[in-house]
N, CA, C and O atoms as a GROMACS GRO file, in nm:
protein
  384
    1MET      N    1   6.944   5.437  -2.071
    1MET     CA    2   6.831   5.430  -1.980
    1MET      C    3   6.756   5.563  -1.978
    1MET      O    4   6.816   5.671  -1.987
    2GLY      N    5   6.626   5.552  -1.967
    2GLY     CA    6   6.544   5.672  -1.957
    2GLY      C    7   6.547   5.728  -1.816
    2GLY      O    8   6.617   5.677  -1.729
    3LYS      N    9   6.472   5.832  -1.796
    3LYS     CA   10   6.470   5.901  -1.666
    3LYS      C   11   6.416   5.814  -1.554
    3LYS      O   12   6.452   5.833  -1.438
    4VAL      N   13   6.331   5.719  -1.586
    4VAL     CA   14   6.272   5.634  -1.481
    4VAL      C   15   6.345   5.500  -1.469
    4VAL      O   16   6.298   5.411  -1.399
    5GLY      N   17   6.457   5.486  -1.535
    5GLY     CA   18   6.536   5.364  -1.524
    5GLY      C   19   6.497   5.254  -1.620
    5GLY      O   20   6.546   5.142  -1.608
    6LEU      N   21   6.410   5.283  -1.715
    6LEU     CA   22   6.370   5.184  -1.815
    6LEU      C   23   6.439   5.214  -1.947
    6LEU      O   24   6.465   5.330  -1.979
    7PRO      N   25   6.470   5.111  -2.023
    7PRO     CA   26   6.531   5.135  -2.154
    7PRO      C   27   6.432   5.203  -2.248
    7PRO      O   28   6.311   5.184  -2.237
    8TYR      N   29   6.485   5.283  -2.338
    8TYR     CA   30   6.402   5.354  -2.434
    8TYR      C   31   6.345   5.256  -2.538
    8TYR      O   32   6.417   5.169  -2.587
    9HIS      N   33   6.219   5.272  -2.568
    9HIS     CA   34   6.153   5.200  -2.678
    9HIS      C   35   6.070   5.302  -2.754
    9HIS      O   36   5.996   5.380  -2.695
   10SER      N   37   6.082   5.300  -2.884
   10SER     CA   38   6.006   5.395  -2.966
   10SER      C   39   5.858   5.362  -2.958
   10SER      O   40   5.820   5.248  -2.932
   11PRO      N   41   5.773   5.462  -2.980
   11PRO     CA   42   5.628   5.437  -2.981
   11PRO      C   43   5.590   5.329  -3.083
   11PRO      O   44   5.494   5.253  -3.063
   12HIS      N   45   5.664   5.323  -3.193
   12HIS     CA   46   5.631   5.222  -3.294
   12HIS      C   47   5.653   5.081  -3.241
   12HIS      O   48   5.580   4.990  -3.280
   13LYS      N   49   5.752   5.061  -3.154
   13LYS     CA   50   5.773   4.928  -3.096
   13LYS      C   51   5.653   4.885  -3.012
   13LYS      O   52   5.615   4.768  -3.014
   14PHE      N   53   5.593   4.980  -2.940
   14PHE     CA   54   5.474   4.947  -2.862
   14PHE      C   55   5.357   4.913  -2.955
   14PHE      O   56   5.281   4.820  -2.928
   15ARG      N   57   5.343   4.988  -3.063
   15ARG     CA   58   5.238   4.962  -3.162
   15ARG      C   59   5.258   4.823  -3.224
   15ARG      O   60   5.163   4.746  -3.239
   16HIS      N   61   5.381   4.794  -3.259
   16HIS     CA   62   5.413   4.664  -3.318
   16HIS      C   63   5.382   4.551  -3.219
   16HIS      O   64   5.322   4.450  -3.256
   17GLY      N   65   5.424   4.567  -3.094
   17GLY     CA   66   5.398   4.466  -2.992
   17GLY      C   67   5.249   4.446  -2.968
   17GLY      O   68   5.202   4.334  -2.951
   18TYR      N   69   5.174   4.557  -2.967
   18TYR     CA   70   5.028   4.552  -2.950
   18TYR      C   71   4.966   4.470  -3.064
   18TYR      O   72   4.877   4.388  -3.040
   19THR      N   73   5.013   4.494  -3.185
   19THR     CA   74   4.959   4.425  -3.302
   19THR      C   75   4.991   4.276  -3.297
   19THR      O   76   4.905   4.193  -3.326
   20LEU      N   77   5.113   4.241  -3.262
   20LEU     CA   78   5.149   4.099  -3.251
   20LEU      C   79   5.068   4.030  -3.142
   20LEU      O   80   5.027   3.915  -3.157
   21TYR      N   81   5.045   4.101  -3.032
   21TYR     CA   82   4.962   4.050  -2.922
   21TYR      C   83   4.821   4.018  -2.974
   21TYR      O   84   4.767   3.911  -2.946
   22LEU      N   85   4.763   4.111  -3.050
   22LEU     CA   86   4.629   4.089  -3.104
   22LEU      C   87   4.628   3.975  -3.206
   22LEU      O   88   4.534   3.895  -3.209
   23ASN      N   89   4.731   3.969  -3.290
   23ASN     CA   90   4.738   3.862  -3.391
   23ASN      C   91   4.734   3.725  -3.328
   23ASN      O   92   4.669   3.634  -3.381
   24GLU      N   93   4.802   3.708  -3.216
   24GLU     CA   94   4.806   3.577  -3.150
   24GLU      C   95   4.672   3.538  -3.090
   24GLU      O   96   4.647   3.420  -3.065
   25ARG      N   97   4.585   3.636  -3.067
   25ARG     CA   98   4.458   3.608  -3.002
   25ARG      C   99   4.338   3.613  -3.096
   25ARG      O  100   4.229   3.569  -3.060
   26ALA      N  101   4.356   3.667  -3.215
   26ALA     CA  102   4.246   3.677  -3.310
   26ALA      C  103   4.208   3.538  -3.360
   26ALA      O  104   4.294   3.454  -3.387
   27VAL      N  105   4.079   3.515  -3.371
   27VAL     CA  106   4.029   3.385  -3.414
   27VAL      C  107   3.947   3.398  -3.543
   27VAL      O  108   3.957   3.314  -3.632
   28THR      N  109   3.869   3.502  -3.553
   28THR     CA  110   3.780   3.519  -3.667
   28THR      C  111   3.826   3.636  -3.753
   28THR      O  112   3.911   3.716  -3.712
   29ILE      N  113   3.770   3.644  -3.872
   29ILE     CA  114   3.799   3.758  -3.960
   29ILE      C  115   3.755   3.887  -3.892
   29ILE      O  116   3.820   3.990  -3.907
   30ALA      N  117   3.645   3.882  -3.817
   30ALA     CA  118   3.600   4.001  -3.746
   30ALA      C  119   3.705   4.048  -3.646
   30ALA      O  120   3.724   4.168  -3.627
   31ASP      N  121   3.774   3.955  -3.581
   31ASP     CA  122   3.882   3.990  -3.489
   31ASP      C  123   3.993   4.064  -3.564
   31ASP      O  124   4.043   4.167  -3.518
   32TYR      N  125   4.031   4.010  -3.680
   32TYR     CA  126   4.137   4.074  -3.759
   32TYR      C  127   4.093   4.210  -3.810
   32TYR      O  128   4.173   4.304  -3.815
   33LYS      N  129   3.965   4.222  -3.848
   33LYS     CA  130   3.912   4.350  -3.894
   33LYS      C  131   3.916   4.452  -3.781
   33LYS      O  132   3.956   4.567  -3.802
   34ALA      N  133   3.876   4.411  -3.661
   34ALA     CA  134   3.881   4.502  -3.546
   34ALA      C  135   4.024   4.546  -3.517
   34ALA      O  136   4.049   4.662  -3.487
   35GLU      N  137   4.117   4.453  -3.528
   35GLU     CA  138   4.258   4.485  -3.508
   35GLU      C  139   4.303   4.590  -3.610
   35GLU      O  140   4.366   4.690  -3.574
   36SER      N  141   4.272   4.567  -3.736
   36SER     CA  142   4.311   4.659  -3.842
   36SER      C  143   4.251   4.798  -3.820
   36SER      O  144   4.318   4.899  -3.838
   37MET      N  145   4.125   4.800  -3.780
   37MET     CA  146   4.059   4.928  -3.755
   37MET      C  147   4.120   4.999  -3.635
   37MET      O  148   4.132   5.122  -3.635
   38SER      N  149   4.158   4.924  -3.533
   38SER     CA  150   4.217   4.988  -3.414
   38SER      C  151   4.353   5.049  -3.445
   38SER      O  152   4.398   5.141  -3.377
   39LEU      N  153   4.420   4.996  -3.550
   39LEU     CA  154   4.548   5.051  -3.592
   39LEU      C  155   4.531   5.166  -3.691
   39LEU      O  156   4.629   5.228  -3.734
   40LEU      N  157   4.405   5.193  -3.728
   40LEU     CA  158   4.370   5.298  -3.823
   40LEU      C  159   4.428   5.272  -3.963
   40LEU      O  160   4.457   5.366  -4.038
   41HIS      N  161   4.442   5.144  -3.996
   41HIS     CA  162   4.485   5.110  -4.132
   41HIS      C  163   4.366   5.127  -4.225
   41HIS      O  164   4.252   5.103  -4.186
   42SER      N  165   4.393   5.169  -4.348
   42SER     CA  166   4.284   5.192  -4.443
   42SER      C  167   4.224   5.062  -4.496
   42SER      O  168   4.113   5.062  -4.549
   43SER      N  169   4.296   4.951  -4.481
   43SER     CA  170   4.241   4.822  -4.521
   43SER      C  171   4.310   4.711  -4.442
   43SER      O  172   4.418   4.730  -4.386
   44MET      N  173   4.246   4.595  -4.439
   44MET     CA  174   4.305   4.480  -4.372
   44MET      C  175   4.429   4.432  -4.446
   44MET      O  176   4.514   4.366  -4.386
   45ASN      N  177   4.441   4.464  -4.575
   45ASN     CA  178   4.558   4.423  -4.652
   45ASN      C  179   4.687   4.482  -4.594
   45ASN      O  180   4.791   4.417  -4.595
   46ILE      N  181   4.678   4.603  -4.544
   46ILE     CA  182   4.796   4.666  -4.485
   46ILE      C  183   4.836   4.591  -4.358
   46ILE      O  184   4.953   4.556  -4.341
   47THR      N  185   4.740   4.566  -4.271
   47THR     CA  186   4.768   4.493  -4.147
   47THR      C  187   4.823   4.355  -4.178
   47THR      O  188   4.921   4.312  -4.118
   48ASP      N  189   4.760   4.286  -4.271
   48ASP     CA  190   4.802   4.152  -4.307
   48ASP      C  191   4.942   4.152  -4.368
   48ASP      O  192   5.025   4.068  -4.334
   49GLY      N  193   4.968   4.244  -4.458
   49GLY     CA  194   5.095   4.247  -4.527
   49GLY      C  195   5.214   4.281  -4.438
   49GLY      O  196   5.326   4.237  -4.464
   50VAL      N  197   5.189   4.359  -4.334
   50VAL     CA  198   5.299   4.405  -4.248
   50VAL      C  199   5.314   4.315  -4.125
   50VAL      O  200   5.427   4.284  -4.085
   51TYR      N  201   5.204   4.274  -4.064
   51TYR     CA  202   5.210   4.209  -3.934
   51TYR      C  203   5.175   4.062  -3.932
   51TYR      O  204   5.191   3.997  -3.828
   52SER      N  205   5.129   4.006  -4.042
   52SER     CA  206   5.081   3.868  -4.039
   52SER      C  207   5.174   3.771  -4.110
   52SER      O  208   5.129   3.666  -4.157
   53LEU      N  209   5.299   3.803  -4.119
   53LEU     CA  210   5.394   3.714  -4.182
   53LEU      C  211   5.420   3.595  -4.088
   53LEU      O  212   5.443   3.614  -3.969
   54LEU      N  213   5.416   3.476  -4.143
   54LEU     CA  214   5.434   3.356  -4.063
   54LEU      C  215   5.573   3.298  -4.085
   54LEU      O  216   5.626   3.302  -4.197
   55GLY      N  217   5.630   3.246  -3.980
   55GLY     CA  218   5.759   3.178  -3.991
   55GLY      C  219   5.740   3.038  -4.044
   55GLY      O  220   5.629   2.985  -4.046
   56ASP      N  221   5.849   2.977  -4.086
   56ASP     CA  222   5.843   2.842  -4.143
   56ASP      C  223   5.777   2.741  -4.049
   56ASP      O  224   5.695   2.661  -4.092
   57LYS      N  225   5.814   2.745  -3.921
   57LYS     CA  226   5.759   2.650  -3.824
   57LYS      C  227   5.608   2.671  -3.809
   57LYS      O  228   5.533   2.574  -3.804
   58GLU      N  229   5.565   2.796  -3.801
   58GLU     CA  230   5.422   2.823  -3.785
   58GLU      C  231   5.344   2.777  -3.909
   58GLU      O  232   5.233   2.724  -3.896
   59ILE      N  233   5.400   2.796  -4.027
   59ILE     CA  234   5.335   2.749  -4.149
   59ILE      C  235   5.319   2.598  -4.144
   59ILE      O  236   5.210   2.546  -4.172
   60ARG      N  237   5.426   2.526  -4.110
   60ARG     CA  238   5.419   2.379  -4.101
   60ARG      C  239   5.316   2.337  -3.997
   60ARG      O  240   5.235   2.248  -4.023
   61ASP      N  241   5.318   2.400  -3.879
   61ASP     CA  242   5.224   2.362  -3.773
   61ASP      C  243   5.080   2.386  -3.815
   61ASP      O  244   4.993   2.302  -3.790
   62ARG      N  245   5.054   2.499  -3.877
   62ARG     CA  246   4.917   2.531  -3.917
   62ARG      C  247   4.868   2.438  -4.027
   62ARG      O  248   4.754   2.392  -4.024
   63ILE      N  249   4.953   2.408  -4.124
   63ILE     CA  250   4.912   2.318  -4.232
   63ILE      C  251   4.890   2.177  -4.177
   63ILE      O  252   4.796   2.109  -4.219
   64SER      N  253   4.974   2.134  -4.086
   64SER     CA  254   4.957   2.001  -4.024
   64SER      C  255   4.827   1.992  -3.946
   64SER      O  256   4.768   1.884  -3.936
   65ALA      N  257   4.781   2.104  -3.890
   65ALA     CA  258   4.661   2.104  -3.808
   65ALA      C  259   4.533   2.113  -3.890
   65ALA      O  260   4.424   2.089  -3.836
   66LEU      N  261   4.542   2.147  -4.018
   66LEU     CA  262   4.422   2.159  -4.100
   66LEU      C  263   4.347   2.027  -4.104
   66LEU      O  264   4.407   1.921  -4.123
   67GLY      N  265   4.216   2.034  -4.085
   67GLY     CA  266   4.132   1.916  -4.093
   67GLY      C  267   4.124   1.835  -3.965
   67GLY      O  268   4.049   1.738  -3.957
   68ARG      N  269   4.200   1.873  -3.864
   68ARG     CA  270   4.197   1.793  -3.740
   68ARG      C  271   4.065   1.805  -3.666
   68ARG      O  272   4.030   1.716  -3.588
   69ASP      N  273   3.990   1.914  -3.690
   69ASP     CA  274   3.860   1.928  -3.626
   69ASP      C  275   3.753   1.848  -3.699
   69ASP      O  276   3.640   1.836  -3.652
   70ASN      N  277   3.789   1.792  -3.814
   70ASN     CA  278   3.696   1.714  -3.893
   70ASN      C  279   3.706   1.568  -3.850
   70ASN      O  280   3.809   1.504  -3.872
   71PRO      N  281   3.599   1.513  -3.789
   71PRO     CA  282   3.605   1.374  -3.740
   71PRO      C  283   3.641   1.274  -3.850
   71PRO      O  284   3.704   1.173  -3.822
   72ALA      N  285   3.602   1.301  -3.974
   72ALA     CA  286   3.630   1.208  -4.083
   72ALA      C  287   3.779   1.198  -4.110
   72ALA      O  288   3.828   1.093  -4.152
   73SER      N  289   3.852   1.307  -4.086
   73SER     CA  290   3.996   1.302  -4.114
   73SER      C  291   4.079   1.285  -3.987
   73SER      O  292   4.202   1.281  -3.994
   74ALA      N  293   4.014   1.276  -3.872
   74ALA     CA  294   4.088   1.264  -3.746
   74ALA      C  295   4.174   1.139  -3.742
   74ALA      O  296   4.282   1.138  -3.684
   75GLN      N  297   4.124   1.031  -3.803
   75GLN     CA  298   4.201   0.906  -3.801
   75GLN      C  299   4.327   0.915  -3.885
   75GLN      O  300   4.417   0.833  -3.870
   76ASN      N  301   4.335   1.015  -3.975
   76ASN     CA  302   4.449   1.028  -4.065
   76ASN      C  303   4.552   1.130  -4.018
   76ASN      O  304   4.644   1.162  -4.093
   77GLN      N  305   4.537   1.182  -3.899
   77GLN     CA  306   4.632   1.282  -3.851
   77GLN      C  307   4.773   1.228  -3.854
   77GLN      O  308   4.800   1.115  -3.813
   78GLY      N  309   4.862   1.311  -3.904
   78GLY     CA  310   5.001   1.272  -3.906
   78GLY      C  311   5.042   1.189  -4.026
   78GLY      O  312   5.161   1.167  -4.047
   79ASP      N  313   4.947   1.141  -4.103
   79ASP     CA  314   4.978   1.062  -4.221
   79ASP      C  315   4.979   1.154  -4.342
   79ASP      O  316   4.875   1.177  -4.403
   80THR      N  317   5.094   1.206  -4.375
   80THR     CA  318   5.106   1.307  -4.480
   80THR      C  319   5.057   1.255  -4.613
   80THR      O  320   4.989   1.328  -4.686
   81PHE      N  321   5.089   1.133  -4.647
   81PHE     CA  322   5.047   1.076  -4.775
   81PHE      C  323   4.895   1.073  -4.785
   81PHE      O  324   4.839   1.110  -4.888
   82THR      N  325   4.829   1.028  -4.679
   82THR     CA  326   4.683   1.021  -4.679
   82THR      C  327   4.623   1.161  -4.690
   82THR      O  328   4.526   1.182  -4.763
   83LEU      N  329   4.679   1.257  -4.617
   83LEU     CA  330   4.630   1.394  -4.625
   83LEU      C  331   4.647   1.448  -4.767
   83LEU      O  332   4.559   1.518  -4.818
   84PHE      N  333   4.758   1.418  -4.829
   84PHE     CA  334   4.781   1.464  -4.965
   84PHE      C  335   4.680   1.400  -5.061
   84PHE      O  336   4.631   1.466  -5.152
   85GLN      N  337   4.651   1.272  -5.042
   85GLN     CA  338   4.552   1.205  -5.126
   85GLN      C  339   4.415   1.271  -5.108
   85GLN      O  340   4.343   1.292  -5.206
   86GLU      N  341   4.378   1.303  -4.984
   86GLU     CA  342   4.252   1.371  -4.959
   86GLU      C  343   4.247   1.505  -5.031
   86GLU      O  344   4.145   1.542  -5.089
   87PHE      N  345   4.358   1.577  -5.027
   87PHE     CA  346   4.365   1.705  -5.095
   87PHE      C  347   4.346   1.688  -5.246
   87PHE      O  348   4.270   1.761  -5.308
   88LEU      N  349   4.416   1.592  -5.304
   88LEU     CA  350   4.405   1.570  -5.448
   88LEU      C  351   4.262   1.532  -5.487
   88LEU      O  352   4.212   1.579  -5.590
   89THR      N  353   4.198   1.450  -5.408
   89THR     CA  354   4.059   1.412  -5.435
   89THR      C  355   3.969   1.534  -5.430
   89THR      O  356   3.886   1.555  -5.519
   90TRP      N  357   3.986   1.614  -5.327
   90TRP     CA  358   3.907   1.737  -5.315
   90TRP      C  359   3.933   1.828  -5.435
   90TRP      O  360   3.840   1.882  -5.494
   91TYR      N  361   4.060   1.845  -5.471
   91TYR     CA  362   4.098   1.934  -5.580
   91TYR      C  363   4.038   1.887  -5.714
   91TYR      O  364   3.990   1.968  -5.792
   92GLU      N  365   4.042   1.759  -5.738
   92GLU     CA  366   3.988   1.705  -5.863
   92GLU      C  367   3.837   1.716  -5.869
   92GLU      O  368   3.781   1.729  -5.978
   93ASN      N  369   3.768   1.710  -5.755
   93ASN     CA  370   3.623   1.711  -5.751
   93ASN      C  371   3.562   1.849  -5.728
   93ASN      O  372   3.439   1.862  -5.732
   94ARG      N  373   3.642   1.949  -5.705
   94ARG     CA  374   3.589   2.080  -5.667
   94ARG      C  375   3.506   2.146  -5.775
   94ARG      O  376   3.419   2.226  -5.742
   95ASN      N  377   3.528   2.117  -5.900
   95ASN     CA  378   3.453   2.180  -6.008
   95ASN      C  379   3.356   2.086  -6.079
   95ASN      O  380   3.303   2.121  -6.184
   96LYS      N  381   3.333   1.970  -6.022
   96LYS     CA  382   3.242   1.873  -6.085
   96LYS      C  383   3.098   1.902  -6.048
   96LYS      O  384   3.007   1.831  -6.092
   0.00000   0.00000   0.00000
C-alpha cells in the first residue's frame, strides 16, 4: 500500500488504461488519430499495434455485426451461409 492507502500502480498502467478507455469510445479514424497523437506516438501504427489487439469474442462479434446497418442485408442477419454468399458475390464482382 502507498502512503495514502491505495495500492501502487505504475504510471504506465494509467497510460495503458487511458488508451483502452479511448479505444472503447473511438468511432472514426479521426478519433483514433487523436488518441495516437495524445499518446505522442510517431504514427497510428504504433498505437494500433500495441493497444488495438482484439480478443476472439470481439472479433466474432464485430464480424457478425458487419452489414447490419445496411437495410438490404438486414433480413439476412444471423444467417452465416447467406452472409458468406454475399461476400463471395462481392469478392467476385469487385474487379469487374
